[in-house]
N, C-alpha and C positions, 0 to 999 in steps of 0.2 A: 742450677738444678731445674728451674722452671723451663728454661729454654730446651733442655733435654727432654722434658715431658712433652713439650710441643712437637719436637721432632718425632718422638715415638707416636704421638697421636696422628700426625700426618702420615707416618709410615703404615698405619693400620687401616688406611682407606682400602676399599675393595667391595666385597659383598655387603660389608656393614653399612655402606652408604645407602643401600636399598632400604635398610631398616630405618635409617635416620630420617628419610624423606616420607615415611609412612605416617598416617594419622595415628594418634594414640588411642588405645582401647578405652571404652567408657567404663568407669568403675562406679560402685555404689556410694563411695565416700563423698561427702559434701565438698563443694568447692570452697577453698580458703582464699579470701581476698586479702591482699597485702594492706597493712595499716601502718601508720607512722610508728606505732609501738613495736610492730614486728619487723619493720624495715631494718636493714643492716646499717649500722652507723658508718661503715666504710663507704656507703653510696654517696655521702656528702663530701667525701674527701676528693681533692683534685687528683686526676690520673697521674700515675707515676711511671707508666710505660711498662710495668711488670705485672704479670698475672698473679693475683694473690689467692691463697687457699682460704676456704671457709674457716673461721675461727673455731667452729664446733666440730670440724672433721676429726674423726678418730680412726686410727689404723690406716691401712692402704686405701687409696682413693679408687672407687669403682668407675672406671673410665669407659667400659664397654656398654654399647647400646642395648645389649640383651637384658640388662637389669631393668629396662623399662617394661619387660615382659615376664620377669621372674621375681619371685619373693624368696628371701632366705628364710628357711625354717629355723626359728630360734631353738637354741639348746640341742641342736642335732649333732650327733657324733657318728661318723664324720660329717663335716659341714655339708648341708644339702639345700638345694633351691628347688622350688616348685613353679611350674608354668602357670601363669595367671589365667590361661585359656582352657587348658585341658588337665591341669594339675599333675602333669607328669613330673617326676622328681629326677634330678641329676645331681651328681657330686659337684661341688663348686669350690673345693679347697684350692689352694695355690698350685698344687700338683695336678689338679684336674683341668684347670683353665676354663675357658668359656666356649671352646670350639664345639663341644657336644651340644651345648644349648643353642648355638647358632644353627647347627645342622638340624636340630629339632624344629626350630622356627621355619627354616627354609624348605624342609623336605617332609617332615613327619607329623607336624601338629595338625590334627584333623579339623579344628574349629578356629584356627587363626583367621580373623575376619578381614584383614586388610591387605592380603596379597593374593591376587588371582592365580598366579603361577604356582603357588604352593598347594592348590586344590587339584588332586589327581584326577578327579572326575569332571572338573569344569573344562569346557572347550570353548573355543571362539571360532567364528566364521572367517575363513580366509578367502580372499578373492583369487580366482584362478590366474595362473601365469601364462596360460595358453588360450587362444581364441576358441570359443565353443565349449569350454569346460564349465562345470557347475561349481557353486560355492561348496567348499569342503570344510568339515569340522576338524580342527586341529587343537592339540593341547599346547598351552604356552609354557609348560613346565620343562625346564632344561634337563636333557638326558644325554650324558656323555657317550654312552654306548650307541644310542640311536644316531647321534651326530657322526660318530665314527663310521657307522654303517652307511649313512647318507654320503659321507665323503668317499667311501669305496665305490658307491654307485656313480658318483660324479666322475671319478677317475676312469671307470670302465666305460660309461656311456660317451663321455667326451674325448676318450682316447688320450688322456693326459699321462705323461710319464710320472713315475713315482716320486721323482725329485720335485714335483710341483709343490708338495707340502712343505718343502724347505726353502721355497722362494720368498724373497722379502715382500713382494707385492701380495702374495697369498696370506702371509702372516699379518700384514697390515689390514687386509680385508677382514680376516677372522677376528682381529682385535677390536674392530669397529662393529662388526656384525654380532658377535657373541664373545665377550671378553672371558667368560667362564670356560670356554672350550679349550681343552688342552690338545694342541696339535700333535698328532703322532708323527713318528719318524717315518722315513720312506720304507724301511724294512718292516715296520709295523703295518703300514697301509698295504704293503704287498701281501703280507699274511692275511689281512682282512679281506682283500680281493679274492684270494684263493679260497678262503673259508666261505665267502659268499658264493663262489662257483660250486663248491660241494653241496651247499644247502639248496641252491637252485636246481642242481642236477637231481637231487632226491625228489623235488617237487615235480620235475618234468617226467621222471620215470613213473610217478604216480598218475600224472596226466595221461601218459600213453596207456597205462593199464586200465584206466577208468573211462576215458573219452575217445579212444582211438581203436577202431576195428581193423583198419588196414591203412598202410602208408604207401606213398610213392616217393622214391628217393631220386635225388640228383647228385652227381659226383663229378669231380674234376681234379686235376693235379696242377701244381704250381711250384716254382722254384723261388725261394726267398732270397733276400740280400745276404743271408748267411750261407748261401749255396747249399741249402737243405731242400729235399723234396717233400712237399706237404700235400696231403690228400684231405679234401673236405667232403663231408657227407651231410646232406640236408634232407630232412624228412618232411613230407607234405601230407596233410590229412585234413579231414573235416570232422569237427568234434560233434558232440551230441546236440549242441545248440545250432548246428549247421553254420558254423563259422569256419572260414578257411584259415588254417594254421600252417606255419612252416617254422622249423627249428633246426639249427645246426647241431648235429649230434656228434660230430667229430671234426677236429682240425689237427691232424696228427701227421707225423713224419713217416715216410716209406723209403726203403732203400733205393728203389728205382721205379720207373713208370711202366714196367712190363705188365701185360695183361693178367698173368697168373698172380703176381704180387698184389695188384690192385684188387682182384677178386677175393683173395684170402683176407685182405684187410677189411673189405666190405663185409664179409661173413663174420669176422671178429667183432666189428662194430655193432652189427645187428644182434648178435648174441649177447653182447654186453648190455644193450638197451632192452632186450627181451622183445624185439620186433621180429615176429615170425611171418606174419601175413604181409607180403609185399606185392603190390599190383604192377608197378612199372619201375624201370630204371632209365632215367634220361641222361644221356652222355653225348659228347660230341662225336665227330666222325673219324677219330683216330683208330687205326687198325687194332691197336692194343686193347681198346675198349670192347671190341667184338669178343675177344678172348675172355675178358673180365666178366662181361655179361653172361656169356655161355657158362662159365664156371659157376657164377652165383645162381643162375637159373637152375642148374643141376642140384646145387646144395639146398636151395629153398624147396625144390620139388620133393626132396627126401624128407623135408619137414612138413610136407603137405600144406605149404603156405602160398602156393601160386594162385592167381586169379584165372579161372577158366582154363586150367592146365597150361598156364603161361602164355595165353593169347595176348598179343600186343605187349609183351614184357619189355622188349627193347625199343625205347623211344629215342629216335635220333633228334638232336637239337635242331629245331627248325631255323633258328636264327643263324646257326653256323652253316647250314645247308644254303640258306638264302645268301649269306655272305660269299659262299663259293660260286653261286650262280651269277651274282652281279660282278664279282671279281673276274670271272672268266670272260664276261662280256666287255669289261672295261680295260682289258690288258693292253689294248692299243687305243691310246687316248685320242679323242677327236681334236683336230687343230684348233677349233674354236674354244675348247676347254683349256688347252695349253695357253692360248692368247690371254684369256681372262685370268688364268693363274699367274702369269707373269705380271699382269697389271696389278693384281693384289699384292704380289711380292714386292713390287716397286713401292707401293704406298706404305707397306709395313717395314721397309728396310731401314728407315731412320725417322727420328722425331720431326725433323724439318719437313720431310716429304708428307708425313701424316698431318702436320699442321696445314700445309698447302692444300692437301686434299680436303681438309675440313672447311677451308675457305671456299673451295669449289662447291661443296655440299650446300653451304649457306647461300652462295650466289645462285645456285640452281633451285633453291627453295624446297629442297627435299626434307621432309619432316620425319623420315624413318630414323629410328634411334639404334637400329641394329649395327653392330660393329663388323666390318669386313674381317674375315679370318682366313688364314692360309691353311690349306688342307694338308693331310698326311697321305702320301702317295699310296700307302698300303691299306688305307681305310677308305672305302668308297663312300661311307656315310659322311665323312668329313668333306669329301669332294662335293657331295650334294649340298651340305650346309654352306660351303664357300660360294657355290654358284647361286644358291637361293638368296644369299645376302648381297652378293655383288651385282646381280641383275637389277636390283632396286636403285643402284647408284650409276646407271648408265649415263645420265646427263652430267653427273659430276666427273666421270672419267673422260667424257668428251670435252668438258671444259678444261680439265687438267692437260689434255693434249695441246690445247692452244696456249695455256698459261705457263707451262713449264717445258722448256726445250729438252731438258734432261730426261723427261718421261719418254719422248720419242726416241732418244738415243739409247735408252735402256734396252730396247729390243734388238735382236740380231738382224742381219741383212735379209734373211729369208723369212722374218717375222715382222709383224706390225701391231700397233695397238688395236684392240678389238673394234671391229667395224659393226655396222648395223646388222649385217648378215651373221656375224659371230654372235651378237646378242640374241638374235632370233633362235639360232641353234641352241644357245645356252638355255633359253626359256623352254625350249622343247625338251632338253635334257632334264631340266628341273621337274617338268611335268611327268616325264617318263620315270625318273628315279623316285618320285614321291610315293608311288605305289609300294616300292620296296622299303622305303624309309618308314612309312606308316605301319607296314606289316612287321618290321623289326621292332618298332615301339610296342606293338600289341604282343608279340611273342616274348618280349623281355619283361612283361609284367610278372612280378613275383609276390605281390601282396594280395592277390585274389585269383580265383579260378580262371584259367585261360584256355582250357581245352576246347570249349565250345566256340571260341573266337578265331581259331586257326584256319579252318576250312574256307570261310568266306574270303579271307585275304589270299589264300593260295589259289582259289578259283579265279579271283580277279586278276592276279598276276599271270596265270596261265593264259587267260583270254587276251590280255594286253600283249603278251609276248607273241601269240599267234598272229594277232592283227599287225604288229610291227614287222614281223618276219615276212608276212605276205605283201606288205607295202614296199615294193621295190623302189619307189620314188622317194621314200623317206630316208633320212640320214641314219636311221637305226636298224635298217634291214639286216646288215651283217652282225651288228651287236646283238639284236634280238634272236637271231638264228643260233648264235653260240650259246646264249643264255637258255634258250629252249632245249637245246641238246643236253645241257647240264641238268636242267629241271627234270626232264624225262628220265634221267639216270636215277634220280632219287625218288621222284613222286609220280612219274608217268605210269608205272606198272603197279597194278593192284597188289602184287606181292611185295613191292618195296615200300609202299605207303603203309604206315601203321594205321589200321582201321579204327582205332580208338578216336582218331581225329574226325572220322565220319560219325562215329557214335556220339561224340560231344555235341556236334551241331544238330543231330537228330533229336537229342534229349533237351535241346533248347526249345521251349514252347513257342518261341517266335518264328522258328524255321521248320523244324521237324524234317521228315523225309521228303516233303514236298520241295523244300529248298534245294536239297541235293539233286533231285530229279530235274529241277529247273536249271541249275547250274550245268548239269551234264548236257542239257540241250545246246548250250552255247559252247561248252568245252569240246564236245564230240558231235558236232552237228552233222558231219559227213561220215561218222563212224558209229552207226547205230548198233552194230554187233558188239563193239567195245562197251558202249553205254549200257546195253542190256546185261552184259556179263558182269559189269561192275555193280549194278543195282541188285542183281540176283545174289552175288556174293555177299554184299553188305547186309541184305535182308536176312539171308540164311544165318550168317554169323551172329547178328544181333538177336535173332530168335533163339538160337542155341544158347547164347549166354543168358537170356532171360529164363529159358527152361531150366538151366542149371541153378539159377537163384530160386526159382519156384520149387524145384525139388528139394533144395536145402531148407527152404521155409516149411514145406510139408513135412519133412523129417523132424524138424524141431517141434511142430505142432503134434505129430504122432507121438513123439517121446513124451511131450507134456500130457497128452491124453492117456498114454499108457501108465504114466506115473499116478495120475488121479484115479484111473480104473483099478490099479493095484491096491490103493488105499481103500477104495470102496469095496473091493472084493474081499479084503481081509476082514471087514466087519459083517459081511453077508455070505459067508462060506456055504452055509447049508442051503440057502435059497438059490445060490448060483449053481450048485450041483444038481438041484432038482429041475432047473429050467434050461440047462445047457443045450439040449437037443432042440428045444423050441426057439431059443434065441439065435441059434446058428443060422437058420433059414432067414430070419428077419434081418440079421446083420448082412448076410449075403445079398439080400434085396437092396438094402441101403447102399451098399458098395456099388451095385449095378446102377442105381440112380445117379450116384456121383460120377460114374463113367459117362453116362448119357449127358448129364449137365455140363461136364467138362468139354464135351464135343460141341454142344450147341451154344454155350455161352462163350463170348469172346474173352480173351485174356486181357490183362492190364495193358500189355504192350499194344495190342490191337485197338483197344479202346482209346489209348493215348494218341495213337497215330491217326485215328479217324476223327478225333475231336478237332474243332477249329483252332487255327493258330491264333494266339493272342496278338493284340495290336503291338506293332514294333515300337519299342522304346530304346533310345540309345543307351542311357544309363540304366541297365536292367540288372537286377540282383537275382541271378538264377538260383542261388542257394536258398534265398528267402522264399521263392516261389515253390520250390520242391519241399521246403519245410512245411508250408501250408497245405501242400497236396499229399503229405505222407500218409494220411488216413485213407485218402482215395486210392493212392497207388503205393501200398506198403512194400510190395516186392520191387517194383521199379525204382522207388525212392532209395532203397538200399543199394541197388546197382549204381544209381547216380552218385551216392555218397562214396562208393568205392573207387569209381573211375574218374570222377570229375576233378579230384585234386591233382591229377597227372599234369605236371608242367611240360610245356612244349619246347622249353629251352633250358639251358644250364645256367642262366643268369643268376639264379639264387645262390648257386655255389661260387660263381665267379665274383659276385659281390662280396663274398667272404674273403676272397683274395685281395680285393680293394681295401677292405678293412685291415687285412694282414699286412699289406704294403705300408699302411700308415702306422700300424703298431710296431712292426719289425722294420723300422727305418734305420738309417745309417747310425744314428746316435743311440739306438736301443737294440743293436744287433746282438748284444750279449744275453738277451732274454732266452731262458730255457724253453724248449718246445712245450713242456707242460704248462708253464706260465702263459705262453702265447695262446695256447688252446683255451686256458681258463678265461683270459681277457676277451677273446673273440667270441667264444660260445656264450659267455655270460652277458655280453652286450646284446647279442641276438635274443637271448631269453628274456632280458629285462625290457627291451623296447616295446613289445606289445602291451606292457602295463602302463606305459607313459603316452601321453598325447603327442602326436607327431606335429612338428612345426610345418607351416606351409612351405613347400618347395618353391623357391623363387628362381626365375630365369636370371641369367647373368646380366642381361640388360636392366632388368628391374632392380637387381641388387646394386648395380652401378649407379642408377639414378638415386636410390636411397642414400648411398654413401656421399654422392655429390651434393645432394640437398642438405644432408646433415653437416657436411664441412662448410658449405656456404652459410648455413644458419649460425654455426659456431663462430665463424669469422666475422659475420655481421654483428652478432651480439657482443663479441669481444671489442670490436672497434667502437661500438656505441657506448659501452660502459667503461672502456679503458682498463678492464681487469678481467681475470678469468671468472666464468660464471659459477664455478663450484670450487670448494676448498680442496686442496690437494695436500698430500703428506709432504713433510719437509724433505727436500732432496729431489722432488719430482720436477721442479722447474729449473 
């Protein structure tokens, strides 16, 4: 019987162990010291190997630790116990058990002094898990619902499948991290994720209503592994705190990619979110997008939501146009580029050849840690990266030609390994393509305003293309000529270039209109008529847009003044009637003075353009500058807030497809479109609330992994055993 009691006692371990290790509360009763008279006579007997009961025990034995914190109230019917700390009473008969008293101590007792986690108001400081974050106050009290919500956030942010919660490794981790957490099933966590999506959607709608005056949208289409057509819509805006924001508002299926279908879906999405004021729509150069933008522009115009009557509404993706420009010039690859590509292909064709090439690198004393990579023939930027990495290993390739005969045999009869002449041409290609690569990086920024950064790169590219096309002795004359022809097709004519690109750089206090004039001197040095026409058109359109904002601001002020005058007139009706004739002449004179002052005093736009340019800073926060100048330029700052969120590329929407490709993978192709939209949109909405980890280059990540593996191997060899304990079955 006693052995059965011991088994029952061992089986009752769990949360009770937390009470057993806690110090006992202090009571007012005097301490009783054991004396020989009060000592048990059984203490002097030899051990028998059996656990004996107290001779004075009566009835059932109280084995639970809760009795250290509860007193049984004598003569109570039914049998009742009171907490020693807060005097709360609970039934304690055999049918009640002790669970209610345990729950009281663990969760509800307000003055239990020996457990920090039972205090609802007590918090502890937690060190941040990301670099640059501050200490945060968190509660140590366990909350099942809060942990389930955190698990849903983890599944969404890290793009984990729902079956993660049923994995053995995840269960082991949770059992060690928080044994009290009841892991939900994959169906439950799927419901939690969709519930979180609905909650965040309500919050985002409230944000649009309170902090967003006008949005710029980007959209693109994609075909998933399910062979379904998806359309994504991303809204870009600047909030009241002058912070750039972007949110994916739709990731839904469409029956086809036709322009009218896309336009109707965009209209449906904007109505669902209550977004009526749209400044621009950024799309790629597909012909169907022209139809979609024209349809959407007409519908938004009917709602009176266009910016300056739709001026600059259609923004073509600059990154896509630039890709067309470079691709048209590189359609006929230079022989030097082909030679270097074959050399890289040889090195990467087998592990043995890669090891031989590594030996040549060490022999040549090259310290560069970049890895040679083979390009994709349809992507010019991969060609640039291949050439930029390979030209640093010229000495290693030359050594490989002498050390490995198969390297020379790898080339065809009409080809040979790269010569010094080829390497010089490759370096010239790298320098030439670097302008386009850097511009693409700038255009692809989707976490901050990029409109003001577009024109400087476009101007630089145009000038370099003209120089290369005129240099008939260079190897890029034909290539640059083809590129320049494609460039002029999209950006050479003032009617083709979206003039918001000019407005963006003019509203940058580092550049202003003076920078545009200076760039036009180089771009159109022999075409003064073209230059003057461009400047005149840009000045006139910017002035008209400013006048439109000024008129809207004056109308708001007039309405406000009219409302206040109506209230004042209601309280002074008699006086107003008697002096109407006299005040009419005085008011007319005041209006005459306003007209004179408006003619003589310069506008905000004129004052801004005449002011000196601020000193150039590479890392310049243009939104913070305009936030500080909002009092000085109230009308102009509102114009900036409306047009500056305009993205110059569709990368924000294309990044949603990258996420969609990871979420809708081959092993998760059965996900419903509604659930896919919930996962992708919620991930985008939650990320601004979390600190972003530092983005590492591939080489840096490779070094970290290599150092970590070397360190683990070294420590294991020195100690002869694993450095950390592992669960059974892991070794």
